ROTOR-344153 format. One record per atom (N, C-alpha, C, O): residue number from 1; atom name; x, y, z. Coordinates in steps of 0.2 Angstrom, whole numbers. Last residue first. Layout:
// residues N
[NUM 'CA' [X Y Z]],
...
This chain:
// residues 81
[81 'N' [-207 -65 26]],
[81 'CA' [-204 -58 18]],
[81 'C' [-214 -56 20]],
[81 'O' [-217 -52 18]],
[80 'N' [-200 -73 31]],
[80 'CA' [-203 -68 35]],
[80 'C' [-204 -61 31]],
[80 'O' [-203 -55 32]],
[79 'N' [-206 -84 25]],
[79 'CA' [-210 -84 31]],
[79 'C' [-210 -78 38]],
[79 'O' [-213 -76 43]],
[78 'N' [-196 -84 17]],
[78 'CA' [-200 -81 14]],
[78 'C' [-207 -80 16]],
[78 'O' [-211 -78 13]],
[77 'N' [-186 -92 25]],
[77 'CA' [-184 -87 25]],
[77 'C' [-194 -82 21]],
[77 'O' [-197 -77 23]],
[76 'N' [-190 -105 36]],
[76 'CA' [-189 -103 30]],
[76 'C' [-189 -94 30]],
[76 'O' [-192 -90 34]],
[75 'N' [-179 -107 54]],
[75 'CA' [-188 -104 49]],
[75 'C' [-188 -103 45]],
[75 'O' [-185 -97 45]],
[74 'N' [-172 -122 53]],
[74 'CA' [-175 -115 55]],
[74 'C' [-179 -109 51]],
[74 'O' [-180 -109 45]],
[73 'N' [-168 -134 52]],
[73 'CA' [-172 -133 56]],
[73 'C' [-172 -125 58]],
[73 'O' [-173 -123 64]],
[72 'N' [-160 -137 39]],
[72 'CA' [-154 -138 46]],
[72 'C' [-159 -133 53]],
[72 'O' [-157 -130 57]],
[71 'N' [-168 -138 32]],
[71 'CA' [-163 -145 32]],
[71 'C' [-160 -143 38]],
[71 'O' [-158 -147 42]],
[70 'N' [-174 -127 31]],
[70 'CA' [-177 -134 35]],
[70 'C' [-174 -138 34]],
[70 'O' [-178 -143 35]],
[69 'N' [-165 -121 22]],
[69 'CA' [-165 -117 30]],
[69 'C' [-172 -126 33]],
[69 'O' [-170 -128 38]],
[68 'N' [-165 -126 12]],
[68 'CA' [-158 -124 15]],
[68 'C' [-159 -123 22]],
[68 'O' [-155 -123 27]],
[67 'N' [-178 -119 7]],
[67 'CA' [-172 -129 7]],
[67 'C' [-171 -128 13]],
[67 'O' [-174 -130 19]],
[66 'N' [-174 -108 7]],
[66 'CA' [-180 -108 11]],
[66 'C' [-179 -117 12]],
[66 'O' [-180 -119 17]],
[65 'N' [-165 -107 0]],
[65 'CA' [-163 -104 6]],
[65 'C' [-167 -104 10]],
[65 'O' [-167 -101 15]],
[64 'N' [-173 -108 -13]],
[64 'CA' [-164 -113 -12]],
[64 'C' [-164 -111 -4]],
[64 'O' [-163 -117 -1]],
[63 'N' [-183 -99 -13]],
[63 'CA' [-183 -105 -11]],
[63 'C' [-176 -110 -10]],
[63 'O' [-176 -114 -5]],
[62 'N' [-175 -87 -15]],
[62 'CA' [-177 -88 -7]],
[62 'C' [-178 -94 -8]],
[62 'O' [-173 -97 -5]],
[61 'N' [-168 -89 -26]],
[61 'CA' [-163 -89 -24]],
[61 'C' [-168 -90 -14]],
[61 'O' [-165 -91 -9]],
[60 'N' [-183 -89 -34]],
[60 'CA' [-176 -94 -34]],
[60 'C' [-176 -94 -31]],
[60 'O' [-180 -97 -27]],
[59 'N' [-182 -77 -33]],
[59 'CA' [-188 -81 -31]],
[59 'C' [-187 -86 -30]],
[59 'O' [-190 -89 -25]],
[58 'N' [-169 -66 -29]],
[58 'CA' [-173 -70 -34]],
[58 'C' [-177 -73 -27]],
[58 'O' [-176 -73 -21]],
[57 'N' [-168 -53 -16]],
[57 'CA' [-167 -58 -19]],
[57 'C' [-170 -60 -22]],
[57 'O' [-176 -58 -21]],
[56 'N' [-160 -36 -14]],
[56 'CA' [-165 -37 -17]],
[56 'C' [-166 -47 -17]],
[56 'O' [-160 -48 -20]],
[55 'N' [-158 -28 0]],
[55 'CA' [-154 -31 -4]],
[55 'C' [-159 -36 -11]],
[55 'O' [-162 -39 -7]],
[54 'N' [-159 -13 6]],
[54 'CA' [-161 -19 9]],
[54 'C' [-155 -23 4]],
[54 'O' [-149 -21 4]],
[53 'N' [-158 2 7]],
[53 'CA' [-167 -1 4]],
[53 'C' [-167 -10 5]],
[53 'O' [-173 -13 5]],
[52 'N' [-147 5 9]],
[52 'CA' [-153 11 11]],
[52 'C' [-159 6 11]],
[52 'O' [-163 7 15]],
[51 'N' [-138 -2 5]],
[51 'CA' [-136 -5 14]],
[51 'C' [-144 2 17]],
[51 'O' [-146 3 22]],
[50 'N' [-141 -5 -7]],
[50 'CA' [-141 -10 -1]],
[50 'C' [-141 -9 3]],
[50 'O' [-143 -14 7]],
[49 'N' [-135 7 -12]],
[49 'CA' [-142 8 -11]],
[49 'C' [-144 2 -7]],
[49 'O' [-148 3 -2]],
[48 'N' [-121 7 -9]],
[48 'CA' [-125 11 -4]],
[48 'C' [-133 10 -4]],
[48 'O' [-136 11 1]],
[47 'N' [-118 -2 -16]],
[47 'CA' [-119 -4 -10]],
[47 'C' [-123 0 -7]],
[47 'O' [-128 -2 -4]],
[46 'N' [-121 4 -29]],
[46 'CA' [-127 -5 -27]],
[46 'C' [-123 -3 -20]],
[46 'O' [-129 -2 -17]],
[45 'N' [-110 12 -28]],
[45 'CA' [-117 14 -26]],
[45 'C' [-123 12 -27]],
[45 'O' [-128 14 -28]],
[44 'N' [-98 4 -30]],
[44 'CA' [-99 7 -22]],
[44 'C' [-108 12 -23]],
[44 'O' [-111 14 -18]],
[43 'N' [-104 -1 -42]],
[43 'CA' [-100 -4 -37]],
[43 'C' [-102 -3 -27]],
[43 'O' [-105 -5 -22]],
[42 'N' [-100 11 -51]],
[42 'CA' [-106 8 -49]],
[42 'C' [-109 1 -41]],
[42 'O' [-114 -1 -38]],
[41 'N' [-85 16 -44]],
[41 'CA' [-92 18 -44]],
[41 'C' [-99 15 -46]],
[41 'O' [-103 16 -42]],
[40 'N' [-77 7 -50]],
[40 'CA' [-77 6 -43]],
[40 'C' [-86 10 -41]],
[40 'O' [-91 8 -38]],
[39 'N' [-70 18 -61]],
[39 'CA' [-68 11 -58]],
[39 'C' [-73 13 -48]],
[39 'O' [-73 17 -44]],
[38 'N' [-80 30 -64]],
[38 'CA' [-75 29 -62]],
[38 'C' [-75 23 -60]],
[38 'O' [-80 22 -56]],
[37 'N' [-93 32 -80]],
[37 'CA' [-90 31 -72]],
[37 'C' [-83 29 -71]],
[37 'O' [-80 26 -76]],
[36 'N' [-101 43 -89]],
[36 'CA' [-94 38 -88]],
[36 'C' [-94 38 -81]],
[36 'O' [-94 43 -77]],
[35 'N' [-118 38 -94]],
[35 'CA' [-114 43 -91]],
[35 'C' [-109 37 -90]],
[35 'O' [-110 31 -89]],
[34 'N' [-131 38 -105]],
[34 'CA' [-129 36 -102]],
[34 'C' [-120 38 -98]],
[34 'O' [-116 39 -102]],
[33 'N' [-135 45 -116]],
[33 'CA' [-140 45 -112]],
[33 'C' [-136 41 -103]],
[33 'O' [-138 42 -98]],
[32 'N' [-129 35 -130]],
[32 'CA' [-132 40 -127]],
[32 'C' [-138 40 -122]],
[32 'O' [-143 36 -122]],
[31 'N' [-115 23 -125]],
[31 'CA' [-121 26 -127]],
[31 'C' [-126 31 -124]],
[31 'O' [-127 32 -118]],
[30 'N' [-102 31 -120]],
[30 'CA' [-101 27 -128]],
[30 'C' [-110 26 -131]],
[30 'O' [-112 28 -136]],
[29 'N' [-101 47 -116]],
[29 'CA' [-101 41 -115]],
[29 'C' [-102 36 -121]],
[29 'O' [-104 39 -127]],
[28 'N' [-87 57 -117]],
[28 'CA' [-94 58 -118]],
[28 'C' [-95 47 -118]],
[28 'O' [-91 43 -119]],
[27 'N' [-82 64 -102]],
[27 'CA' [-78 59 -107]],
[27 'C' [-85 57 -110]],
[27 'O' [-90 56 -106]],
[26 'N' [-82 69 -89]],
[26 'CA' [-85 73 -92]],
[26 'C' [-84 71 -101]],
[26 'O' [-84 75 -105]],
[25 'N' [-80 59 -81]],
[25 'CA' [-85 61 -80]],
[25 'C' [-89 67 -85]],
[25 'O' [-95 69 -86]],
[24 'N' [-65 62 -80]],
[24 'CA' [-66 57 -84]],
[24 'C' [-75 56 -85]],
[24 'O' [-77 52 -89]],
[23 'N' [-65 75 -75]],
[23 'CA' [-61 75 -80]],
[23 'C' [-62 67 -84]],
[23 'O' [-60 67 -90]],
[22 'N' [-71 74 -62]],
[22 'CA' [-75 77 -65]],
[22 'C' [-69 75 -72]],
[22 'O' [-73 71 -75]],
[21 'N' [-59 63 -56]],
[21 'CA' [-66 59 -58]],
[21 'C' [-69 67 -63]],
[21 'O' [-71 65 -69]],
[20 'N' [-48 75 -57]],
[20 'CA' [-50 68 -61]],
[20 'C' [-54 63 -65]],
[20 'O' [-55 60 -70]],
[19 'N' [-54 84 -48]],
[19 'CA' [-50 86 -56]],
[19 'C' [-50 78 -60]],
[19 'O' [-53 77 -65]],
[18 'N' [-52 72 -35]],
[18 'CA' [-56 78 -39]],
[18 'C' [-58 80 -44]],
[18 'O' [-63 78 -46]],
[17 'N' [-39 70 -35]],
[17 'CA' [-44 66 -36]],
[17 'C' [-50 68 -39]],
[17 'O' [-53 66 -44]],
[16 'N' [-35 85 -30]],
[16 'CA' [-29 82 -38]],
[16 'C' [-35 75 -41]],
[16 'O' [-36 74 -47]],
[15 'N' [-41 85 -21]],
[15 'CA' [-40 91 -27]],
[15 'C' [-39 88 -31]],
[15 'O' [-43 87 -35]],
[14 'N' [-34 73 -12]],
[14 'CA' [-42 75 -14]],
[14 'C' [-43 80 -18]],
[14 'O' [-49 80 -17]],
[13 'N' [-18 78 -13]],
[13 'CA' [-23 73 -16]],
[13 'C' [-30 72 -17]],
[13 'O' [-32 70 -22]],
[12 'N' [-18 90 -6]],
[12 'CA' [-20 92 -13]],
[12 'C' [-22 84 -14]],
[12 'O' [-28 83 -16]],
[11 'N' [-26 88 10]],
[11 'CA' [-28 90 2]],
[11 'C' [-30 90 -3]],
[11 'O' [-35 91 -6]],
[10 'N' [-13 78 9]],
[10 'CA' [-20 72 8]],
[10 'C' [-24 80 5]],
[10 'O' [-25 80 -1]],
[9 'N' [2 83 1]],
[9 'CA' [-3 82 7]],
[9 'C' [-11 80 5]],
[9 'O' [-14 82 0]],
[8 'N' [14 68 -5]],
[8 'CA' [9 76 -4]],
[8 'C' [5 77 2]],
[8 'O' [5 73 7]],
[7 'N' [19 56 0]],
[7 'CA' [18 60 -8]],
[7 'C' [18 66 -7]],
[7 'O' [21 70 -11]],
[6 'N' [15 52 10]],
[6 'CA' [23 52 10]],
[6 'C' [25 54 5]],
[6 'O' [30 54 3]],
[5 'N' [2 52 10]],
[5 'CA' [3 58 13]],
[5 'C' [13 57 16]],
[5 'O' [17 59 20]],
[4 'N' [0 41 4]],
[4 'CA' [-3 47 0]],
[4 'C' [2 53 4]],
[4 'O' [6 57 2]],
[3 'N' [8 26 5]],
[3 'CA' [5 31 10]],
[3 'C' [5 39 7]],
[3 'O' [10 42 8]],
[2 'N' [2 10 -3]],
[2 'CA' [4 19 -3]],
[2 'C' [2 23 2]],
[2 'O' [-4 24 4]],
[1 'N' [6 -7 1]],
[1 'CA' [0 -2 -1]],
[1 'C' [4 7 1]],
[1 'O' [8 9 6]],
């Protein structure tokens, strides 16, 4: 790992990263109506959304989890929804 403070001040690093991100976002998108994202941005947005709204599980996955719950003697997940 690199300690940014050994290279430049944290304030300068943050300013440079903000400028870099703005430069990336200013690039034209491949598909009209979409935005250009920096690496990791979609995943971080998904994480924030899941923390706020919860994780959506498919019906098939709920059935699989219910079957496993039955195998170990715990209440099925579908009973809690």
